TORFITOR-794777 format. One record per residue (C-alpha): y, z, x. Coordinates in steps of 0.02 Angstrom, whole numbers, padded with zeros to 5 digits, always signed. Example, Ala and Ser with C-alpha at 12.3 -4.5 7.8 and 13.67 -1.06 7.14 Angstrom:
! residues 2
-00225+00390+00615-00053+00357+00684
! end
This chain:
! residues 802
+05066+03223+03552+05046+03127+03693+05002+03256+03779+04835+03300+03651+04812+03097+03675+04781+03138+03852+04671+03279+03835+04549+03157+03750+04504+03080+03903+04529+02904+03848+04554+02761+03934+04703+02723+04019+04724+02543+03916+04692+02621+03766+04816+02774+03793+04946+02647+03848+04922+02535+03674+04914+02726+03568+05075+02735+03660+05156+02595+03631+05107+02601+03418+05189+02799+03415+05331+02735+03501+05385+02564+03457+05457+02489+03284+05313+02455+03155+05379+02278+03161+05317+02261+03345+05135+02336+03294+05050+02165+03267+05059+02075+03453+05013+02262+03517+04846+02291+03411+04802+02077+03431+04781+02129+03605+04668+02266+03572+04555+02095+03490+04606+02012+03654+04508+02095+03759+04328+02131+03791+04195+02113+03610+04164+02304+03589+04338+02372+03634+04419+02377+03465+04255+02497+03419+04314+02616+03555+04492+02590+03537+04438+02641+03350+04355+02786+03399+04508+02852+03514+04627+02805+03379+04520+02929+03253+04524+03065+03378+04710+03019+03404+04737+03045+03201+04631+03204+03197+04743+03278+03329+04894+03246+03226+04824+03310+03072+04774+03450+03166+04953+03464+03220+05040+03456+03045+04948+03598+02969+04986+03699+03102+05158+03646+03083+05163+03676+02894+05071+03844+02906+05218+03913+03010+05347+03855+02906+05262+03908+02746+05341+04063+02732+05543+03989+02754+05491+03868+02629+05452+03999+02492+05584+04109+02523+05733+03947+02507+05627+03922+02336+05666+04102+02279+05856+04098+02346+05889+03892+02250+05823+04005+02072+05932+04156+02095+06088+04026+02122+06053+03934+01983+06088+04072+01855+06254+04099+01955+06279+03905+01948+06263+03912+01750+06402+04030+01745+06508+03908+01840+06505+03785+01710+06427+03651+01823+06331+03563+01672+06475+03563+01583+06583+03501+01696+06444+03360+01740+06438+03329+01572+06617+03287+01560+06631+03167+01701+06475+03085+01641+06588+03047+01498+06737+03002+01577+06650+02883+01704+06559+02792+01578+06696+02666+01547+06719+02654+01716+06520+02619+01749+06547+02477+01610+06691+02407+01698+06605+02403+01863+06421+02319+01782+06553+02172+01708+06640+02168+01867+06453+02152+01968+06400+02012+01813+06560+01928+01851+06547+01935+02030+06357+01862+02021+06421+01753+01886+06550+01685+02026+06447+01672+02150+06307+01565+02051+06446+01447+01998+06507+01441+02171+06311+01402+02220+06317+01270+02067+06469+01211+02128+06415+01165+02310+06257+01094+02258+06308+00994+02124+06445+00910+02262+06288+00886+02370+06188+00802+02198+06325+00704+02129+06350+00574+02275+06170+00548+02251+06184+00506+02048+06329+00382+02094+06240+00303+02200+06084+00289+02092+06192+00237+01945+06272+00088+02060+06099+00043+02118+06066+00013+01942+06226-00061+01894+06178-00188+02045+06007-00210+01978+06088-00274+01816+06231-00366+01895+06095-00481+01988+06166-00394+02169+06017-00388+02251+06076-00386+02419+06197-00238+02405+06060-00143+02285+05958-00163+02457+06099-00091+02545+06146+00026+02411+05941+00087+02436+05985+00110+02645+06120+00241+02600+06021+00318+02483+05879+00339+02606+05973+00391+02748+06120+00483+02720+06105+00524+02522+05916+00580+02473+05925+00715+02640+06045+00811+02552+05944+00831+02401+05765+00835+02461+05707+00996+02402+05759+00945+02230+05637+00863+02106+05758+00730+02035+05789+00662+02211+05571+00637+02239+05574+00547+02080+05731+00431+02146+05628+00416+02313+05480+00362+02207+05569+00219+02141+05654+00137+02280+05484+00045+02343+05467-00011+02182+05634-00101+02158+05597-00176+02330+05457-00259+02280+05546-00342+02115+05691-00394+02218+05589-00487+02340+05487-00562+02194+05660-00611+02083+05732-00682+02251+05574-00775+02276+05577-00842+02087+05769-00877+02123+05719-00988+02276+05590-01073+02179+05687-01128+02058+05812-01189+02196+05688-01303+02270+05634-01366+02110+05816-01403+02066+05837-01504+02214+05672-01596+02227+05723-01644+02050+05935-01682+02126+05880-01744+02289+05916-01916+02222+06085-01869+02180+06133-01786+02322+06075-01928+02428+06158-02068+02328+06317-01971+02332+06291-01962+02558+06258-02124+02547+06408-02183+02450+06530-02066+02558+06435-02149+02696+06464-02304+02643+06639-02302+02597+06677-02221+02769+06616-02376+02847+06697-02480+02748+06877-02408+02781+06846-02403+02955+06803-02592+02962+06926-02634+02857+07055-02529+02971+06992-02618+03124+07020-02793+03028+07219-02714+03016+07215-02698+03200+07141-02833+03254+07236-02946+03159+07388-02834+03208+07363-02844+03408+07294-03008+03380+07128-02963+03463+06967-03067+03435+06858-02980+03305+06667-02958+03357+06562-03051+03223+06661-03100+03075+06506-03069+02960+06620-03179+02805+06618-03363+02783+06744-03444+02900+06869-03462+02746+06891-03294+02726+06937-03266+02884+07092-03324+02855+07136-03203+02740+07316-03101+02760+07319-02943+02829+07250-02807+02722+07407-02739+02625+07421-02542+02659+07391-02478+02500+07221-02564+02513+07187-02443+02661+07271-02284+02538+07128-02342+02409+06987-02320+02534+07058-02150+02583+07069-02078+02397+06885-02149+02358+06843-02049+02507+06912-01882+02453+06843-01933+02263+06660-01945+02335+06567-01767+02284+06496-01673+02435+06323-01575+02460+06427-01434+02424+06481-01479+02262+06324-01548+02203+06198-01379+02256+06223-01200+02233+06135-01148+02387+06174-00985+02348+05990-00931+02315+05920-00979+02475+06064-00871+02561+06012-00710+02432+05847-00737+02462+05867-00753+02672+05989-00584+02643+05881-00511+02553+05700-00550+02675+05829-00520+02813+05851-00340+02736+05677-00294+02689+05638-00339+02884+05516-00473+02811+05624-00647+02852+05487-00739+02950+05391-00726+02788+05536-00804+02693+05544-00945+02832+05369-00972+02844+05361-01016+02644+05528-01093+02646+05482-01224+02785+05317-01247+02704+05363-01271+02537+05481-01384+02608+05347-01497+02696+05258-01507+02531+05422-01606+02471+05455-01690+02603+05256-01785+02589+05314-01810+02389+05463-01886+02429+05410-02004+02579+05262-02069+02449+05342-02222+02379+05300-02284+02193+05190-02423+02179+05302-02537+02105+05434-02495+02242+05443-02669+02301+05483-02757+02146+05660-02721+02126+05803-02652+02232+05837-02520+02122+05653-02430+02160+05694-02472+02374+05852-02361+02320+05791-02230+02218+05666-02195+02384+05795-02203+02505+05928-02073+02402+05796-01947+02393+05743-01933+02559+05940-01930+02605+05960-01807+02496+05824-01719+02558+05873-01692+02742+06062-01679+02701+05994-01527+02618+05914-01475+02771+06052-01522+02880+06169-01404+02774+06014-01261+02775+06038-01285+02983+06207-01267+03001+06256-01101+02894+06119-01024+02899+06042-00953+03072+05844-00967+03106+05804-01024+02943+05786-01216+03005+05806-01243+03178+05837-01390+03256+05677-01436+03330+05586-01408+03141+05720-01516+03087+05665-01648+03220+05498-01635+03209+05486-01664+03000+05625-01814+03039+05498-01912+03151+05359-01866+03047+05465-01927+02898+05533-02088+03005+05357-02129+03043+05294-02141+02872+05456-02219+02796+05439-02370+02920+05245-02385+02881+05298-02391+02672+05441-02521+02738+05325-02616+02856+05186-02645+02688+05318-02642+02536+05416-02775+02603+05278-02888+02658+05267-02927+02454+05447-02975+02452+05472-03165+02423+05619-03157+02347+05760-03179+02510+05906-03099+02402+05786-02921+02389+05755-02949+02577+05960-02936+02599+05978-02790+02492+05827-02720+02566+05918-02725+02726+06089-02688+02649+06030-02512+02582+05915-02470+02760+06068-02519+02864+06165-02364+02727+06007-02257+02739+06017-02276+02942+06204-02242+02944+06187-02097+02815+06059-02006+02923+06132-02060+03083+06297-01969+03028+06219-01808+03007+06119-01797+03172+05972-01890+03167+05903-02039+03267+05875-02207+03180+05849-02325+03306+05676-02365+03232+05741-02404+03088+05843-02547+03178+05693-02604+03263+05613-02619+03097+05760-02720+03028+05720-02859+03159+05538-02874+03095+05601-02879+02913+05727-03010+02982+05610-03117+03033+05498-03078+02850+05698-03142+02798+05691-03302+02871+05520-03332+02819+05573-03311+02627+05739-03402+02666+05650-03547+02746+05510-03549+02599+05683-03551+02476+05748-03693+02573+05593-03782+02577+05584-03801+02394+05801-03836+02378+05743-03979+02513+05609-04044+02413+05716-04031+02252+05857-04154+02359+05729-04259+02390+05647-04282+02233+05842-04312+02157+05912-04429+02274+05901-04619+02219+05891-04707+02418+06050-04788+02400+06211-04793+02483+06330-04684+02428+06470-04791+02307+06637-04729+02325+06767-04809+02197+06920-04715+02247+06995-04611+02383+06960-04448+02303+06784-04481+02315+06801-04530+02484+06895-04378+02526+06766-04266+02425+06625-04343+02518+06708-04325+02697+06730-04147+02673+06568-04112+02637+06480-04203+02768+06583-04251+02962+06551-04444+02940+06658-04557+03041+06671-04735+03031+06831-04828+03068+06766-04993+02986+06720-04922+02822+06893-04834+02833+06975-05002+02838+06871-05073+02678+06973-05093+02542+06883-04988+02378+06734-05004+02294+06619-04968+02475+06474-04892+02515+06431-04759+02629+06269-04801+02700+06159-04642+02673+06121-04591+02504+06172-04435+02426+06037-04334+02471+06129-04328+02689+06272-04224+02622+06167-04112+02540+06050-04080+02668+06208-04024+02774+06277-03929+02656+06121-03832+02626+06103-03808+02825+06254-03736+02840+06218-03637+02679+06053-03568+02793+06150-03522+02916+06275-03412+02801+06128-03327+02727+06026-03315+02890+06206-03211+02984+06216-03113+02807+06074-03001+02885+06145-02992+03046+06278-02873+02979+06270-02695+03004+06145-02720+03152+06263-02642+03309+06201-02830+03387+06323-02921+03507+06410-03085+03479+06268-03170+03605+06124-03099+03523+06191-03146+03330+06223-03327+03396+06047-03325+03483+05976-03277+03323+06068-03404+03223+06019-03512+03326+05817-03466+03317+05808-03483+03140+05904-03631+03113+05777-03721+03207+05648-03632+03110+05733-03723+02954+05732-03904+03059+05600-03907+03153+05461-03843+03014+05558-03852+02844+05645-03993+02852+05544-04090+02964+05396-04043+02854+05509-04095+02715+05547-04266+02770+05346-04311+02836+05294-04263+02656+05424-04371+02578+05414-04506+02691+05195-04492+02648+05237-04476+02455+05147-04646+02375+05295-04693+02249+05402-04698+02412+05427-04886+02430+05484-04988+02597+05660-04983+02516+05657-04803+02507+05594-04770+02671+05731-04881+02757+05853-04810+02673+05772-04624+02749+05803-04679+02922+05963-04727+02893+05963-04550+02830+05881-04456+02973+06007-04572+03094+06170-04485+03011+06092-04323+03004+06026-04312+03188+06205-04367+03226+06283-04227+03128+06187-04078+03220+06341-04072+03345+06439-04013+03208+06305-03895+03171+06299-03833+03326+06522-03835+03326+06510-03714+03146+06370-03604+03235+06505-03586+03367+06658-03562+03270+06551-03406+03176+06511-03311+03322+06645-03360+03456+06497-03411+03571+06517-03565+03685+06384-03685+03682+06426-03689+03889+06347-03518+03922+06174-03522+04003+06066-03435+03886+06145-03515+03720+05993-03589+03629+06010-03777+03577+05975-03842+03407+05812-03938+03395+05903-04060+03288+05909-04218+03361+05691-04214+03394+05670-04144+03228+05751-04314+03159+05675-04421+03308+05503-04384+03238+05551-04394+03050+05616-04547+03081+05470-04592+03209+05365-04574+03063+05467-04660+02929+05459-04802+03056+05259-04809+03055+05265-04790+02864+05365-04923+02847+05245-05049+02957+05096-04974+02878+05169-05000+02702+05230-05178+02750+05066-05223+02819+04976-05141+02649+05106-05245+02568+05028-05402+02635+04834-05335+02604+04883-05353+02428+04974-05525+02436+04810-05589+02544+04685-05520+02430+04778-05644+02285+04695-05786+02400+04602-05907+02311+04532-06040+02432+04399-06171+02373+04317-06178+02550+04206-06321+02508+04354-06417+02463+04352-06607+02518+04514-06637+02558+04674-06513+02570+04801-06495+02426+04972-06566+02526+05053-06396+02505+05032-06210+02580+04957-06104+02435+05045-06011+02329+04999-05819+02372+05059-05870+02544+05238-05913+02490+05261-05772+02367+05217-05652+02528+05310-05771+02641+05454-05743+02511+05438-05555+02484+05447-05522+02682+05594-05632+02699+05675-05518+02562+05623-05361+02627+05676-05418+02817+05843-05455+02738+05833-05238+02689+05821-05215+02891+05956-05268+02935+06021-05101+02921+05902-05010+03011+05930-05001+03214+05897-05151+03288+05721-05127+03359+05639-05049+03215+05667-05215+03125+05616-05316+03260+05442-05200+03284+05422-05216+03084+05464-05407+03084+05318-05411+03235+05195-05301+03159+05202-05384+02999+05158-05561+03075+05022-05480+03179+04966-05405+03018+04974-05552+02933+04879-05662+03078+04751-05552+03097+04725-05530+02930+04690-05730+02886+04586-05751+03054+04473-05593+02969+04465-05710+02787+04411-05856+02901+04286-05749+02987+04213-05664+02852+04033-05651+02862+04021-05647+02673+04105-05824+02684+03961-05938+02723+04030-06129+02722+04173-06211+02763+04221-06376+02718+04338-06465+02854+04460-06481+02698+04451-06308+02678+04518-06312+02875+04666-06422+02838+04714-06309+02684+04731-06158+02799+04812-06265+02933+04935-06292+02795+04970-06082+02759+04971-06050+02934+05102-06183+02968+05215-06087+02847+05197-05950+02935+05234-06021+03082+05390-06076+03039+05429-05910+02938+05421-05849+03114+05527-05988+03182+05671-05943+03042+05709-05790+03135+05692-05671+02992+05757-05516+03084+05901-05579+03236+05842-05523+03414+05683-05607+03451+05712-05722+03607+05641-05905+03600+05454-05895+03518+05408-05728+03549+05383-05696+03350+05310-05853+03340+05178-05793+03466+05074-05688+03364+05011-05829+03258+04941-05917+03420+04766-05864+03401+04770-05945+03237+04854-06111+03280+04737-06136+03439+04599-06111+03335+04639-06222+03200+04712-06371+03329+04536-06356+03423+04436-06400+03244+04574-06518+03189+04580-06627+03334+04405-06588+03343+04434-06575+03552+04267-06469+03620+04251-06572+03776+04428-06513+03837+04397-06315+03749+04210-06297+03847+04283-06382+04021+04444-06272+04037+04363-06134+03975+04422-05974+04067+04567-06061+04166+04732-05979+04159+04794-06183+04108+04691-06189+03968+04751-06279+03807+04643-06176+03717+04659-05996+03814+04662-05891+03664+04516-05958+03567+04381-05831+03589+04206-05930+03593+04129-05816+03456+04257-05841+03326+04245-06037+03381+04050-06010+03356+04049-05936+03207+04173-06046+03119+04080-06195+03186+03926-06129+03130+04005-06122+02929+04045-06296+02941+03882-06362+03026+03789-06284+02877+03932-06377+02748+03881-06546+02840+03691-06517+02801+03733-06500+02631+03844-06601+02598+03792-06749+02676+03607-06785+02616+03598-06971+02683+03680-06917+02839+03534-06930+02976+03532-07126+02894+03721-07147+02956+03738-07163+03140+03913-07072+03180+03860-06929+03065+03696-06918+03140+03796-06915+03318+03916-06802+03243+03800-06674+03201+03689-06678+03363+03869-06627+03440+03885-06501+03324+03711-06450+03376+03767-06460+03580+03937-06379+03558+03831-06225+03446+03710-06217+03584+03862-06220+03722+03961-06093+03621+03807-05960+03632+03795-05957+03790+03968-05906+03813+03943-05784+03693+03781-05727+03792+03882-05742+03966+04036-05618+03882+03914-05509+03819+03816-05493+03968+03975-05480+04063+04051-05345+03966
! end
């Protein structure tokens, strides 16, 4: 065939391909034929022509071969027909039939064996496939069971095993495809369910945050109480001085704390529930694990933080009536503590859900809001007890959160602002207390009828007077009942002020300074103001003012005992360089000076009242020969008042007496020279002179001891010289000696003399109609006119000189 192909004279390449087709297996024909089509565009046509030519050549060859062997084939058939006749003779057919009959059973058994072998193979195949499928079905069943039992995190892990291990083994089966299609929906269901659980958890802790906070604050308070009790126990055991005892001094002398008390404190600590006992955090853990398993942890973290920030804003927004009761503040604090206790727990038991930076940022935001709220609402508090309870709540609140690692220094700084407000409310409260004490005081010395009563007063007020101790009962303390009450209330104020200093983490020096400053405010602002208001009240008479001066003197002496009282509380010596001194001395001195001034004023007012009762007949011809009744009543009143003044310090009584005499002298002079008084007779001048003589006698009787010589009488010297001038009618001496230091009438003012003389001149004209017909009267009238002209000249000269 190859030779005939060569004879065709084909292209060498096509011949080669045809040789490969004829000589190789049919399975390899494809690449060979492809090479034909990969050649030139028209090459396959030429190849087809070559192939047709080759086929025709092979057909001719086959025809030649058939023709060559045809006769032999015919002969073989002929021979076979001959053999068939002989074969019939040999009974081949019967033998074949018998063989066939005999082999039927074998054939049946063989077919059974073949069928069994096929079944066995099929069973083996099925078993193998079932062994692959059963774990998948078991895991899927387990998944359904976990879903029904709400074990969602385990279900997610089961899904991962199904996807990574089991499904690839049976991925060719339809049921596997159906299972795989259900997994994304299951994952979404798990996410939705876990998110729903988280929302329920967030709502639950929002509602129960106050209980969480209350438990945390109670635990912190009990731990602190136990620590303080233990510290006291150790200090008493080893004889150490305690830093600052915030209890009263009497309570500092209590016995050593018994051991069972400490054990009870410890038992109380154990009974306090923790946040884990109050809150089931499993929804958070589950949701976090689920989202972590789903690779969506960031979404969960963002959602959690966003929702918690919203809750924080709600918690930090107080009710409008929070400042009205301590329960309002307590509820506000417990909710905040509960919120941050939960966050702290989440911080420590999870990784990444909340971070320290996040909690610090949240706390700083909350702290600014808390301080603003407290600063605003505490300003409405007018009750010091409420402010003190608020302070105690803030301290517990701060100590609780400090125990969880939150910085609270700004809260303690706020407490110093609230301390000032607390002191202001205390001052207002004690202002009312002082007013009540002053209102209820009878302003008379405290009567003592027995030794017991004496000891009671001494125990309440530090009074020492050996002379009084020697007196027999009944006797009287010099001060009134308000003095020991004021002293006790000042100490109570110090106690109340000290209460605010508890647990502020301040040194004894700072506490001592705070106590002294607040006490100074009480003395200088409140007590001083109350005393001044009391002194200026209209119903307070001279007797009451005298007693007030005595009271302030004893209160001033008691200030050193208040200094010692504060020193005993704080253990800070008064000799310390920076120790603030009490301003009680200046306070009581100022009050005493005000009372003294009020005594002078009221005494002068009383004198004015008596003077207003004067009823002179300014035209009388002759005097009555005795002093006026109003003046004698006034002098008797002054004598009784100055007897009361004997309890006052000497200078006060002397000043009051001198002031009264000077005021009386001035009042009498004003009465004599009053512009509304137009006429004065010589008889009236004589009567007036008798009254002035009584005043001088009163002054010379030394109504108040301590005056030297006639010092008190000098208060009436102006009146005396003026009246003597008119009584003696010594104008020549007056005019001749005017302006001389040794003048007999040195204190007579020309203006006063002129005024009085003109009043007498007018009277002389009216009453002496026929004076012009009597030579003496005419001479007297001329003298008066001459003196008047000279006095006017003196007055004019004085005004020009001035």
